[in-house]
C-alpha positions as CSV (number, residue, x, y, z in Angstrom):
1,M,0.0,0.2,0.0
2,K,1.0,3.5,-0.9
3,Q,0.2,6.8,0.7
4,N,-2.4,8.4,-2.1
5,S,-1.0,12.2,-1.1
6,S,2.4,13.6,-1.2
7,L,1.6,15.6,2.1
8,P,3.1,13.7,5.4
9,L,0.5,11.7,7.3
10,K,-0.8,13.3,10.9
11,F,-1.9,11.8,14.1
12,T,-4.4,13.3,16.4
13,E,-3.8,11.2,19.6
14,V,-7.8,10.9,21.4
15,C,-7.2,9.3,24.5
16,L,-7.7,12.0,26.8
17,R,-10.8,13.7,24.7
18,D,-12.7,10.2,23.3
19,G,-11.4,8.4,26.1
20,S,-13.2,10.7,28.8
21,H,-16.2,9.3,27.7
22,V,-15.0,5.7,29.4
23,M,-13.3,7.7,32.1
24,A,-17.1,9.2,33.2
25,H,-15.0,12.4,32.3
26,Q,-13.0,11.7,35.6
27,F,-9.4,12.9,34.4
28,T,-7.4,14.3,36.7
29,E,-4.6,17.1,36.1
30,K,-2.2,14.6,36.8
31,Q,-3.3,11.8,34.6
32,V,-3.3,14.4,31.7
33,Y,0.1,15.8,32.3
34,D,1.7,12.4,32.5
35,A,-0.1,11.4,29.4
36,V,0.8,14.5,27.6
37,K,4.3,14.2,28.6
38,A,4.8,11.0,27.2
39,L,3.1,11.2,24.1
40,D,5.2,14.5,23.9
41,E,8.2,12.6,24.1
42,A,6.8,10.2,21.4
43,G,6.7,12.4,19.2
44,M,2.7,12.7,18.7
45,H,1.6,15.3,16.5
46,Y,-1.5,16.3,17.7
47,I,-2.8,15.6,21.2
48,E,-6.5,16.0,21.7
49,V,-7.6,17.5,25.2
50,S,-11.6,18.5,26.2
51,H,-14.6,17.0,27.6
52,G,-15.7,13.7,25.7
53,D,-18.6,15.6,24.1
54,G,-16.0,18.9,23.7
55,L,-15.6,22.3,24.7
56,G,-18.3,23.0,27.6
57,G,-19.6,19.2,27.6
58,S,-19.4,19.5,31.2
59,T,-22.9,19.4,32.2
60,L,-25.3,16.9,34.0
61,Q,-27.1,15.6,30.3
62,Y,-23.1,14.5,29.1
63,G,-21.5,14.2,32.5
64,R,-20.0,16.2,34.9
65,S,-15.9,16.5,34.7
66,L,-13.8,16.1,38.0
67,V,-11.5,19.0,36.8
68,D,-12.6,21.5,34.6
69,E,-11.3,21.2,30.8
70,M,-9.8,24.5,30.9
71,K,-7.4,23.4,33.7
72,L,-7.1,20.2,32.0
73,I,-6.2,21.9,28.5
74,E,-3.7,24.5,30.4
75,T,-1.8,21.4,32.1
76,A,-1.5,19.7,28.6
77,V,0.0,22.5,27.2
78,G,2.7,22.9,29.5
79,A,3.7,19.4,29.6
80,C,4.2,19.9,25.6
81,R,7.3,20.5,24.0
82,Q,6.7,19.5,20.7
83,S,3.2,18.1,20.2
84,K,0.2,20.6,19.6
85,V,-2.7,20.6,21.7
86,A,-6.1,20.1,20.3
87,V,-9.8,20.7,21.3
88,L,-12.9,19.5,20.0
89,L,-15.9,21.7,19.9
90,L,-19.3,20.8,18.9
91,P,-21.5,23.9,18.2
92,G,-24.7,23.8,20.3
93,I,-22.7,22.5,23.6
94,G,-19.3,24.4,23.2
95,T,-19.5,28.5,22.0
96,V,-16.8,30.6,20.7
97,S,-16.2,32.0,24.1
98,E,-15.3,28.8,25.1
99,L,-13.3,28.2,22.0
100,K,-11.4,31.6,22.7
101,K,-10.6,30.3,25.9
102,A,-8.9,27.4,24.6
103,H,-6.6,29.1,22.3
104,E,-5.8,31.8,24.9
105,L,-4.7,28.6,27.0
106,G,-2.5,27.5,24.2
107,A,-4.8,25.1,22.1
108,G,-3.4,25.1,18.5
109,L,-6.0,23.3,16.7
110,V,-9.6,23.0,16.8
111,R,-11.9,20.2,15.4
112,V,-15.6,21.5,14.7
113,A,-17.9,18.6,14.8
114,T,-21.1,18.5,13.5
115,H,-23.6,15.5,12.7
116,V,-23.2,14.9,9.0
117,T,-25.8,16.3,7.9
118,E,-25.7,19.7,9.8
119,A,-22.7,21.2,8.6
120,D,-24.5,24.3,8.6
121,V,-24.0,25.2,12.3
122,S,-20.1,25.5,12.1
123,A,-19.8,28.6,9.9
124,Q,-19.3,31.2,13.0
125,H,-17.4,29.0,14.8
126,I,-14.6,27.8,11.8
127,H,-14.8,31.4,10.8
128,M,-13.9,32.2,14.5
129,A,-10.7,29.7,14.4
130,R,-9.2,31.1,11.5
131,E,-9.5,34.9,12.9
132,L,-7.5,33.3,16.2
133,G,-4.9,31.8,14.1
134,M,-5.6,28.4,14.9
135,E,-5.9,25.2,12.4
136,V,-9.3,24.1,11.9
137,M,-10.8,20.9,10.8
138,G,-14.2,20.1,10.4
139,F,-15.3,16.7,11.6
140,L,-18.8,15.0,10.2
141,M,-19.7,12.8,12.9
142,M,-21.9,9.6,12.2
143,A,-20.8,9.5,8.4
144,H,-22.5,6.3,8.3
145,S,-25.6,7.2,8.1
146,A,-25.5,9.8,5.0
147,P,-25.2,8.7,1.6
148,V,-21.7,10.0,0.0
149,E,-23.0,12.8,-1.8
150,K,-24.2,14.7,1.2
151,L,-21.2,13.8,2.9
152,V,-19.5,15.7,-0.3
153,E,-22.5,18.4,-0.2
154,Q,-21.5,19.2,3.9
155,A,-17.9,18.6,3.3
156,K,-18.1,21.3,0.6
157,L,-19.8,24.0,3.3
158,M,-17.3,23.4,6.0
159,Q,-14.6,24.0,2.9
160,S,-16.1,27.3,2.2
161,Y,-16.5,28.4,6.0
162,G,-12.2,28.4,6.2
163,A,-11.6,24.6,7.3
164,Q,-8.0,23.6,6.4
165,G,-9.6,19.7,6.5
166,V,-12.6,17.7,6.8
167,Y,-13.1,14.3,8.7
168,V,-15.2,11.5,7.7
169,T,-16.1,10.2,11.3
170,D,-17.2,7.0,12.0
171,S,-19.2,7.8,15.3
172,A,-20.5,4.4,15.7
173,G,-17.8,2.4,14.5
174,A,-20.6,1.2,11.6
175,L,-18.3,1.4,8.5
176,L,-16.7,-1.2,6.4
177,P,-13.9,-1.0,4.4
178,H,-15.5,-0.4,0.7
179,E,-17.5,2.1,2.6
180,V,-14.8,4.3,4.2
181,K,-13.0,3.3,0.5
182,E,-15.8,5.5,-1.3
183,R,-16.3,8.6,1.2
184,I,-12.6,9.6,1.8
185,S,-12.2,8.9,-2.2
186,A,-15.5,11.1,-2.5
187,L,-13.9,13.6,-0.4
188,R,-10.6,13.8,-2.3
189,K,-12.1,14.2,-5.8
190,S,-14.4,16.9,-4.3
191,L,-12.2,18.8,-1.8
192,D,-9.3,21.3,-2.2
193,I,-8.6,20.7,1.4
194,E,-6.9,17.7,3.6
195,V,-9.3,14.4,4.3
196,G,-9.4,12.7,7.6
197,F,-10.5,9.9,9.3
198,H,-11.5,9.4,12.8
199,A,-13.1,5.5,13.5
200,H,-14.3,3.4,16.6
201,N,-13.6,0.0,16.7
202,N,-17.1,-1.6,17.4
203,L,-16.8,-3.7,14.7
204,S,-12.7,-5.0,15.1
205,V,-12.2,-3.3,11.7
206,A,-11.0,0.5,13.2
207,V,-7.4,-0.5,11.6
208,A,-8.2,-1.7,8.7
209,N,-10.5,1.2,7.6
210,T,-7.5,3.5,8.3
211,L,-5.6,1.9,6.3
212,V,-8.2,2.2,3.5
213,A,-8.4,5.7,4.2
214,I,-5.1,6.4,3.9
215,E,-4.4,4.5,1.1
216,E,-7.4,6.6,-0.6
217,G,-5.4,10.1,0.4
218,A,-6.4,10.6,3.8
219,T,-3.7,12.8,5.7
220,R,-5.0,12.9,9.0
221,V,-5.8,10.1,11.0
222,D,-6.9,9.4,14.6
223,G,-5.9,7.0,17.1
224,S,-6.2,6.4,21.2
225,V,-4.0,4.3,23.4
226,R,-5.0,1.1,24.3
227,C,-8.0,1.9,22.9
228,L,-9.1,4.5,25.0
229,G,-12.2,5.5,23.3
230,A,-15.9,5.6,23.1
231,G,-17.1,1.8,23.2
232,A,-14.6,-0.7,22.0
233,G,-12.6,2.3,21.7
234,N,-10.8,4.2,18.1
235,T,-7.9,2.9,16.0
236,Q,-5.5,1.4,18.4
237,T,-2.5,3.7,18.1
238,E,0.1,2.0,18.6
239,V,-1.1,-0.7,16.7
240,L,-1.5,1.2,13.7
241,L,2.0,2.3,14.4
242,A,3.0,-0.9,14.0
243,V,1.6,-1.8,11.1
244,L,2.3,1.8,9.2
245,D,6.2,1.3,10.1
246,R,6.1,-2.2,8.8
247,M,4.5,-1.0,5.2
248,G,7.2,1.8,5.1
249,I,5.1,4.7,5.9
250,E,7.5,7.0,7.8
251,T,5.0,9.0,10.8
252,G,8.3,10.4,12.9
253,I,5.9,8.8,16.0
254,D,8.5,6.6,18.0
255,L,6.9,3.3,17.8
256,Y,8.8,1.7,21.2
257,K,7.9,4.6,23.4
258,M,4.2,4.8,22.0
259,M,4.4,1.1,23.4
260,D,5.9,1.7,26.6
261,L,3.5,4.9,27.6
262,A,0.4,2.4,26.3
263,E,1.6,-0.2,29.2
264,D,3.1,1.8,31.9
265,V,1.2,5.3,31.5
266,I,-2.3,4.6,29.8
267,G,-2.9,1.0,30.8
268,P,-3.1,2.1,34.9
269,M,-5.6,4.5,33.9
270,L,-8.1,2.1,32.3
271,P,-11.1,1.2,34.5
272,G,-11.7,-2.3,32.8
273,S,-10.0,-3.6,29.3
274,Q,-10.8,-1.9,26.4
275,E,-12.0,-4.9,24.1
276,I,-15.9,-5.6,22.5
277,R,-18.2,-6.6,24.0
278,K,-21.8,-6.7,23.5
279,G,-22.5,-3.4,24.0
280,S,-20.3,-1.9,21.7
281,L,-20.5,-4.3,19.2
282,A,-24.6,-3.7,18.9
283,M,-23.5,0.1,18.7
284,G,-21.1,-1.0,15.6
285,Y,-24.0,-3.4,14.0
286,T,-26.8,-0.9,14.7
287,G,-25.0,2.6,13.7
288,V,-25.1,4.1,17.3
289,Y,-23.3,6.7,18.8
290,S,-20.2,5.0,20.4
291,S,-20.3,7.5,23.6
292,F,-24.1,6.1,24.2
293,L,-22.6,3.4,25.8
294,L,-21.8,4.2,29.2
295,H,-25.3,6.2,29.4
296,A,-27.3,3.3,27.9
297,E,-25.7,0.7,30.8
298,R,-26.5,3.1,33.2
299,A,-30.0,3.2,32.1
300,G,-30.2,-0.6,31.7
301,K,-29.3,-0.9,35.4
302,R,-31.9,1.8,36.7
303,F,-34.9,0.5,34.5
304,G,-33.7,-3.6,34.4
305,L,-32.9,-3.6,30.8
306,D,-30.4,-5.4,28.6
307,P,-29.0,-2.3,27.9
308,R,-28.5,-3.7,24.1
309,D,-32.5,-3.0,24.0
310,I,-31.7,0.5,24.7
311,L,-29.1,1.0,22.0
312,I,-31.1,-0.8,19.2
313,E,-34.2,1.0,19.6
314,L,-31.7,4.3,19.7
315,G,-30.2,2.8,16.1
316,K,-34.0,2.3,15.1
317,R,-34.8,6.2,16.0
318,K,-31.6,7.2,14.4
319,A,-30.2,8.9,17.5
320,V,-27.4,11.2,17.1
321,G,-24.5,12.7,19.2
322,G,-26.2,15.1,22.1
323,Q,-29.0,13.0,22.2
324,E,-28.2,11.8,25.4
325,D,-31.0,12.5,26.9
326,L,-33.3,10.2,24.5
327,I,-31.4,7.4,26.1
328,I,-33.5,7.9,29.5
329,E,-36.7,8.5,27.5
330,V,-36.1,5.2,25.6
331,A,-35.5,2.9,28.5
332,A,-38.5,4.3,30.0
333,E,-40.8,4.2,27.2
334,L,-39.2,0.5,26.6
335,A,-39.8,-0.4,31.0
336,Q,-43.0,0.3,30.4
337,K,-44.0,-1.6,27.6
338,A,-42.1,-4.7,29.0
339,K,-44.4,-4.2,32.3
340,L,-47.6,-4.2,29.7
341,E,-46.6,-7.2,28.3
342,V,-46.5,-9.2,31.5
């Protein structure tokens, strides 16, 4: 396999943002500092640090952070010598005010994330990021849930607003390799900016999907060390780096140091093993937003339900990121229906 691009491949490590879902948003300053310092020493290009649902996500609906995310961003910036700190922003959750604050603290990259059909809500935030002098990427979530033509249309909107790249974001871990290929290929042919790919491993194809994305010309890819990310995690960073090294693709990231930090720094933080279990498999199978897993498990305990039933119903209703409040509603309805059937 060869890269279908002359641009260098750039990694964003998301274990301190996407992994926040797994940690119930309870990262400590020391955990962030230790992880960022080790990632920086390994040569990671970008390290994303914010609430799992992006800037402003620390709420009752999405989950309260143990430590204010701005403090965590400041801590991360202070630990970096060569890596850049990135943040995620979902319009409607995060605001321009929070974006400015993150920039003041030293965040250099923002990924502005919307549902795959709602790129129009990103204009204000992309414009502001460019005015601030930040790198800015569009992040089209739940990319499996719209036709390729719609994905291209929405990516073009983000490009017109000033985004310097657009990610195909497989939020549910539902895309298969051939579906990744057609989406990345379509964006490469239609855009004048970089194309990125963000995977989840709910169907155990995150590494394969990311390799396909690179082959089709994606120059920005995401990974999470030890799969520390929502659902079954993202593309496992150290595994992908090992595969790319075997294939002769240079990244500038030290593989041994990534292996060591995965084992010695991230491993002790994990609340449990990051593997494909019935809940994460159900999400990939039904196309449900990966960060819903913990919420569905809690709702299942509260209402005496199998979390898979909740997730499958959410899939039928085509729930999207930001609709965590719908999980309780669905669980209550399913519990009431089960009660009536007895």
